[in-house]
DRENKETI-181246 format. One record per atom (N, C-alpha, C): residue number from 1; chain; atom name; y, z, x. Coordinates in steps of 0.02 Angstrom, whole numbers, m for minus. Layout:
+-----+----+----+--------+--------+--------+
!   i ! ch ! at !      Y !      Z !      X !
+-----+----+----+--------+--------+--------+
! NUM !  A ! CA !      Y !      Z !      X !
...
+-----+----+----+--------+--------+--------+
//
This chain:
+-----+----+----+--------+--------+--------+
!   i ! ch ! at !      Y !      Z !      X !
+-----+----+----+--------+--------+--------+
!   1 !  A !  N !  m1264 !   m127 !   1280 !
!   1 !  A ! CA !  m1239 !    m89 !   1222 !
!   1 !  A !  C !  m1291 !    m93 !   1166 !
!   2 !  A !  N !  m1303 !    m37 !   1135 !
!   2 !  A ! CA !  m1352 !    m33 !   1081 !
!   2 !  A !  C !  m1317 !    m40 !   1014 !
!   3 !  A !  N !  m1341 !    m86 !    973 !
!   3 !  A ! CA !  m1313 !    m95 !    906 !
!   3 !  A !  C !  m1362 !    m68 !    855 !
!   4 !  A !  N !  m1334 !    m32 !    808 !
!   4 !  A ! CA !  m1373 !     m5 !    753 !
!   4 !  A !  C !  m1364 !    m49 !    692 !
!   5 !  A !  N !  m1412 !    m48 !    649 !
!   5 !  A ! CA !  m1406 !    m81 !    584 !
!   5 !  A !  C !  m1433 !    m32 !    532 !
!   6 !  A !  N !  m1394 !    m21 !    480 !
!   6 !  A ! CA !  m1414 !     28 !    431 !
!   6 !  A !  C !  m1386 !     10 !    363 !
!   7 !  A !  N !  m1417 !     38 !    310 !
!   7 !  A ! CA !  m1391 !     26 !    243 !
!   7 !  A !  C !  m1403 !     89 !    201 !
!   8 !  A !  N !  m1361 !     96 !    150 !
!   8 !  A ! CA !  m1367 !    153 !    103 !
!   8 !  A !  C !  m1346 !    130 !     34 !
!   9 !  A !  N !  m1375 !    161 !    m16 !
!   9 !  A ! CA !  m1355 !    150 !    m85 !
!   9 !  A !  C !  m1302 !    201 !   m104 !
!  10 !  A !  N !  m1250 !    178 !   m139 !
!  10 !  A ! CA !  m1199 !    223 !   m165 !
!  10 !  A !  C !  m1186 !    204 !   m237 !
!  11 !  A !  N !  m1158 !    252 !   m275 !
!  11 !  A ! CA !  m1139 !    240 !   m344 !
!  11 !  A !  C !  m1065 !    253 !   m351 !
!  12 !  A !  N !  m1031 !    209 !   m387 !
!  12 !  A ! CA !   m960 !    220 !   m401 !
!  12 !  A !  C !   m957 !    273 !   m456 !
!  13 !  A !  N !   m931 !    332 !   m439 !
!  13 !  A ! CA !   m932 !    388 !   m486 !
!  13 !  A !  C !   m864 !    401 !   m518 !
!  14 !  A !  N !   m810 !    376 !   m488 !
!  14 !  A ! CA !   m745 !    391 !   m517 !
!  14 !  A !  C !   m734 !    352 !   m582 !
!  15 !  A !  N !   m699 !    381 !   m630 !
!  15 !  A ! CA !   m693 !    352 !   m698 !
!  15 !  A !  C !   m665 !    281 !   m700 !
!  16 !  A !  N !   m618 !    265 !   m656 !
!  16 !  A ! CA !   m586 !    199 !   m660 !
!  16 !  A !  C !   m619 !    147 !   m615 !
!  17 !  A !  N !   m673 !    165 !   m583 !
!  17 !  A ! CA !   m709 !    117 !   m541 !
!  17 !  A !  C !   m673 !    103 !   m476 !
!  18 !  A !  N !   m694 !     50 !   m444 !
!  18 !  A ! CA !   m669 !     32 !   m377 !
!  18 !  A !  C !   m607 !    m12 !   m384 !
!  19 !  A !  N !   m552 !     18 !   m408 !
!  19 !  A ! CA !   m488 !    m18 !   m416 !
!  19 !  A !  C !   m449 !    m15 !   m351 !
!  20 !  A !  N !   m385 !    m33 !   m352 !
!  20 !  A ! CA !   m346 !    m43 !   m291 !
!  20 !  A !  C !   m342 !     19 !   m247 !
!  21 !  A !  N !   m330 !     78 !   m275 !
!  21 !  A ! CA !   m322 !    137 !   m233 !
!  21 !  A !  C !   m386 !    156 !   m196 !
!  22 !  A !  N !   m443 !    161 !   m231 !
!  22 !  A ! CA !   m504 !    176 !   m194 !
!  22 !  A !  C !   m525 !    119 !   m147 !
!  23 !  A !  N !   m511 !     57 !   m166 !
!  23 !  A ! CA !   m527 !      1 !   m121 !
!  23 !  A !  C !   m486 !      7 !    m56 !
!  24 !  A !  N !   m423 !     28 !    m63 !
!  24 !  A ! CA !   m382 !     39 !     m4 !
!  24 !  A !  C !   m411 !     95 !     39 !
!  25 !  A !  N !   m436 !    148 !      7 !
!  25 !  A ! CA !   m466 !    204 !     43 !
!  25 !  A !  C !   m528 !    180 !     82 !
!  26 !  A !  N !   m568 !    136 !     51 !
!  26 !  A ! CA !   m627 !    109 !     86 !
!  26 !  A !  C !   m605 !     69 !    147 !
!  27 !  A !  N !   m556 !     25 !    138 !
!  27 !  A ! CA !   m532 !    m17 !    194 !
!  27 !  A !  C !   m504 !     26 !    250 !
!  28 !  A !  N !   m465 !     76 !    232 !
!  28 !  A ! CA !   m435 !    120 !    283 !
!  28 !  A !  C !   m489 !    156 !    323 !
!  29 !  A !  N !   m539 !    182 !    289 !
!  29 !  A ! CA !   m593 !    217 !    323 !
!  29 !  A !  C !   m637 !    169 !    363 !
!  30 !  A !  N !   m656 !    114 !    332 !
!  30 !  A ! CA !   m700 !     66 !    367 !
!  30 !  A !  C !   m667 !     38 !    429 !
!  31 !  A !  N !   m601 !     30 !    427 !
!  31 !  A ! CA !   m565 !      1 !    484 !
!  31 !  A !  C !   m563 !     47 !    545 !
!  32 !  A !  N !   m581 !    109 !    536 !
!  32 !  A ! CA !   m584 !    156 !    593 !
!  32 !  A !  C !   m646 !    145 !    636 !
!  33 !  A !  N !   m693 !    107 !    611 !
!  33 !  A ! CA !   m756 !     96 !    646 !
!  33 !  A !  C !   m759 !     26 !    676 !
!  34 !  A !  N !   m796 !     20 !    730 !
!  34 !  A ! CA !   m804 !    m46 !    763 !
!  34 !  A !  C !   m856 !    m89 !    728 !
!  35 !  A !  N !   m902 !    m58 !    693 !
!  35 !  A ! CA !   m957 !    m95 !    661 !
!  35 !  A !  C !   m932 !   m142 !    607 !
!  36 !  A !  N !   m972 !   m194 !    595 !
!  36 !  A ! CA !   m961 !   m238 !    537 !
!  36 !  A !  C !   m990 !   m201 !    477 !
!  37 !  A !  N !   m950 !   m195 !    424 !
!  37 !  A ! CA !   m972 !   m157 !    366 !
!  37 !  A !  C !   m962 !   m200 !    303 !
!  38 !  A !  N !  m1014 !   m200 !    261 !
!  38 !  A ! CA !  m1012 !   m239 !    199 !
!  38 !  A !  C !  m1031 !   m196 !    140 !
!  39 !  A !  N !  m1003 !   m215 !     82 !
!  39 !  A ! CA !  m1024 !   m187 !     18 !
!  39 !  A !  C !  m1059 !   m242 !    m19 !
!  40 !  A !  N !  m1116 !   m227 !    m50 !
!  40 !  A ! CA !  m1154 !   m277 !    m87 !
!  40 !  A !  C !  m1164 !   m253 !   m159 !
!  41 !  A !  N !  m1147 !   m296 !   m207 !
!  41 !  A ! CA !  m1158 !   m281 !   m278 !
!  41 !  A !  C !  m1187 !   m342 !   m311 !
!  42 !  A !  N !  m1246 !   m335 !   m339 !
!  42 !  A ! CA !  m1280 !   m390 !   m374 !
!  42 !  A !  C !  m1280 !   m454 !   m333 !
!  43 !  A !  N !  m1295 !   m448 !   m269 !
!  43 !  A ! CA !  m1300 !   m506 !   m225 !
!  43 !  A !  C !  m1234 !   m531 !   m198 !
!  44 !  A !  N !  m1178 !   m505 !   m222 !
!  44 !  A ! CA !  m1112 !   m525 !   m196 !
!  44 !  A !  C !  m1095 !   m479 !   m137 !
!  45 !  A !  N !  m1072 !   m509 !    m83 !
!  45 !  A ! CA !  m1057 !   m472 !    m22 !
!  45 !  A !  C !   m982 !   m471 !    m10 !
!  46 !  A !  N !   m956 !   m412 !      6 !
!  46 !  A ! CA !   m885 !   m404 !     20 !
!  46 !  A !  C !   m877 !   m368 !     87 !
!  47 !  A !  N !   m830 !   m393 !    127 !
!  47 !  A ! CA !   m813 !   m360 !    190 !
!  47 !  A !  C !   m777 !   m295 !    172 !
!  48 !  A !  N !   m802 !   m239 !    197 !
!  48 !  A ! CA !   m773 !   m173 !    181 !
!  48 !  A !  C !   m706 !   m162 !    214 !
!  49 !  A !  N !   m685 !   m209 !    256 !
!  49 !  A ! CA !   m619 !   m204 !    288 !
!  49 !  A !  C !   m568 !   m251 !    256 !
!  50 !  A !  N !   m585 !   m278 !    197 !
!  50 !  A ! CA !   m541 !   m323 !    160 !
!  50 !  A !  C !   m533 !   m299 !     88 !
!  51 !  A !  N !   m472 !   m278 !     71 !
!  51 !  A ! CA !   m460 !   m251 !      4 !
!  51 !  A !  C !   m473 !   m305 !    m50 !
!  52 !  A !  N !   m453 !   m367 !    m37 !
!  52 !  A ! CA !   m464 !   m419 !    m86 !
!  52 !  A !  C !   m539 !   m433 !    m97 !
!  53 !  A !  N !   m576 !   m432 !    m43 !
!  53 !  A ! CA !   m649 !   m443 !    m49 !
!  53 !  A !  C !   m681 !   m387 !    m91 !
!  54 !  A !  N !   m659 !   m325 !    m79 !
!  54 !  A ! CA !   m688 !   m269 !   m117 !
!  54 !  A !  C !   m670 !   m275 !   m191 !
!  55 !  A !  N !   m609 !   m292 !   m206 !
!  55 !  A ! CA !   m588 !   m297 !   m276 !
!  55 !  A !  C !   m626 !   m352 !   m314 !
!  56 !  A !  N !   m648 !   m404 !   m279 !
!  56 !  A ! CA !   m686 !   m457 !   m312 !
!  56 !  A !  C !   m754 !   m433 !   m338 !
!  57 !  A !  N !   m778 !   m376 !   m313 !
!  57 !  A ! CA !   m842 !   m350 !   m337 !
!  57 !  A !  C !   m837 !   m322 !   m408 !
!  58 !  A !  N !   m776 !   m306 !   m430 !
!  58 !  A ! CA !   m764 !   m278 !   m497 !
!  58 !  A !  C !   m814 !   m223 !   m513 !
!  59 !  A !  N !   m818 !   m174 !   m468 !
!  59 !  A ! CA !   m866 !   m119 !   m475 !
!  59 !  A !  C !   m839 !    m64 !   m519 !
!  60 !  A !  N !   m864 !    m59 !   m580 !
!  60 !  A ! CA !   m843 !     m8 !   m628 !
!  60 !  A !  C !   m882 !     57 !   m615 !
!  61 !  A !  N !   m862 !    109 !   m649 !
!  61 !  A ! CA !   m897 !    173 !   m644 !
!  61 !  A !  C !   m971 !    161 !   m660 !
!  62 !  A !  N !  m1015 !    190 !   m619 !
!  62 !  A ! CA !  m1087 !    182 !   m628 !
!  62 !  A !  C !  m1117 !    124 !   m589 !
!  63 !  A !  N !  m1075 !     81 !   m561 !
!  63 !  A ! CA !  m1100 !     25 !   m521 !
!  63 !  A !  C !  m1138 !     50 !   m460 !
!  64 !  A !  N !  m1194 !     18 !   m446 !
!  64 !  A ! CA !  m1234 !     32 !   m386 !
!  64 !  A !  C !  m1215 !    m18 !   m332 !
!  65 !  A !  N !  m1197 !      7 !   m274 !
!  65 !  A ! CA !  m1179 !    m36 !   m218 !
!  65 !  A !  C !  m1223 !    m20 !   m159 !
!  66 !  A !  N !  m1233 !    m69 !   m116 !
!  66 !  A ! CA !  m1266 !    m58 !    m53 !
!  66 !  A !  C !  m1214 !    m63 !      2 !
!  67 !  A !  N !  m1210 !    m12 !     43 !
!  67 !  A ! CA !  m1167 !    m14 !    103 !
!  67 !  A !  C !  m1211 !    m37 !    160 !
!  68 !  A !  N !  m1188 !    m87 !    197 !
!  68 !  A ! CA !  m1226 !   m111 !    256 !
!  68 !  A !  C !  m1179 !   m110 !    316 !
!  69 !  A !  N !  m1204 !    m86 !    372 !
!  69 !  A ! CA !  m1164 !    m84 !    433 !
!  69 !  A !  C !  m1206 !   m106 !    492 !
!  70 !  A !  N !  m1173 !   m141 !    538 !
!  70 !  A ! CA !  m1207 !   m164 !    599 !
!  70 !  A !  C !  m1158 !   m155 !    657 !
!  71 !  A !  N !  m1179 !   m116 !    706 !
!  71 !  A ! CA !  m1136 !   m105 !    764 !
!  71 !  A !  C !  m1151 !    m38 !    796 !
!  72 !  A !  N !  m1112 !    m23 !    847 !
!  72 !  A ! CA !  m1126 !     38 !    887 !
!  72 !  A !  C !  m1115 !    103 !    849 !
!  73 !  A !  N !  m1072 !    102 !    797 !
!  73 !  A ! CA !  m1059 !    163 !    759 !
!  73 !  A !  C !  m1078 !    156 !    686 !
!  74 !  A !  N !  m1129 !    115 !    672 !
!  74 !  A ! CA !  m1149 !    100 !    604 !
!  74 !  A !  C !  m1169 !    163 !    565 !
!  75 !  A !  N !  m1208 !    206 !    596 !
!  75 !  A ! CA !  m1230 !    267 !    562 !
!  75 !  A !  C !  m1172 !    312 !    542 !
!  76 !  A !  N !  m1125 !    321 !    588 !
!  76 !  A ! CA !  m1065 !    362 !    573 !
!  76 !  A !  C !  m1024 !    330 !    517 !
!  77 !  A !  N !  m1018 !    265 !    519 !
!  77 !  A ! CA !   m979 !    229 !    468 !
!  77 !  A !  C !  m1009 !    239 !    399 !
!  78 !  A !  N !  m1075 !    231 !    394 !
!  78 !  A ! CA !  m1107 !    238 !    329 !
!  78 !  A !  C !  m1104 !    310 !    305 !
!  79 !  A !  N !  m1109 !    358 !    349 !
!  79 !  A ! CA !  m1103 !    429 !    330 !
!  79 !  A !  C !  m1035 !    442 !    300 !
!  80 !  A !  N !   m983 !    420 !    333 !
!  80 !  A ! CA !   m914 !    432 !    310 !
!  80 !  A !  C !   m901 !    396 !    243 !
!  81 !  A !  N !   m923 !    334 !    237 !
!  81 !  A ! CA !   m912 !    297 !    175 !
!  81 !  A !  C !   m953 !    325 !    117 !
!  82 !  A !  N !  m1013 !    347 !    131 !
!  82 !  A ! CA !  m1054 !    378 !     79 !
!  82 !  A !  C !  m1019 !    440 !     52 !
!  83 !  A !  N !   m991 !    480 !     96 !
!  83 !  A ! CA !   m954 !    540 !     75 !
!  83 !  A !  C !   m893 !    522 !     33 !
!  84 !  A !  N !   m858 !    468 !     51 !
!  84 !  A ! CA !   m800 !    446 !     14 !
!  84 !  A !  C !   m820 !    426 !    m58 !
!  85 !  A !  N !   m874 !    388 !    m64 !
!  85 !  A ! CA !   m897 !    369 !   m131 !
!  85 !  A !  C !   m921 !    429 !   m171 !
!  86 !  A !  N !   m958 !    474 !   m139 !
!  86 !  A ! CA !   m985 !    533 !   m173 !
!  86 !  A !  C !   m929 !    577 !   m200 !
!  87 !  A !  N !   m873 !    579 !   m164 !
!  87 !  A ! CA !   m817 !    619 !   m185 !
!  87 !  A !  C !   m774 !    587 !   m239 !
!  88 !  A !  N !   m793 !    527 !   m260 !
!  88 !  A ! CA !   m755 !    494 !   m313 !
!  88 !  A !  C !   m685 !    476 !   m294 !
!  89 !  A !  N !   m672 !    470 !   m229 !
!  89 !  A ! CA !   m605 !    452 !   m204 !
!  89 !  A !  C !   m552 !    501 !   m227 !
!  90 !  A !  N !   m573 !    562 !   m244 !
!  90 !  A ! CA !   m526 !    613 !   m268 !
!  90 !  A !  C !   m502 !    603 !   m339 !
!  91 !  A !  N !   m536 !    559 !   m376 !
!  91 !  A ! CA !   m513 !    541 !   m443 !
!  91 !  A !  C !   m555 !    570 !   m499 !
!  92 !  A !  N !   m605 !    610 !   m484 !
!  92 !  A ! CA !   m650 !    635 !   m536 !
!  92 !  A !  C !   m617 !    681 !   m586 !
!  93 !  A !  N !   m560 !    710 !   m568 !
!  93 !  A ! CA !   m526 !    755 !   m613 !
!  93 !  A !  C !   m481 !    722 !   m663 !
!  94 !  A !  N !   m475 !    656 !   m660 !
!  94 !  A ! CA !   m429 !    621 !   m706 !
!  94 !  A !  C !   m455 !    620 !   m776 !
+-----+----+----+--------+--------+--------+
//
């Protein structure tokens, strides 16, 4: 089995930052993939499949995060999560 390893930079664009609802959206999406997925902010690492871990990052609007994935579907996972962040979790109109 071939494992991929990839990373991407994303910016939290929604006005209220990475609070409970968008963190839940990240966990729900990340959990669809087999790969190990992490969010990194200022050296702090959070498991993208754990809502509590994501919330500890306290990522406000404008925060730069690194998405890292390792596994057979890492590329697909990062593509989907990058799109989720870019769309502001559907909150940009607030």
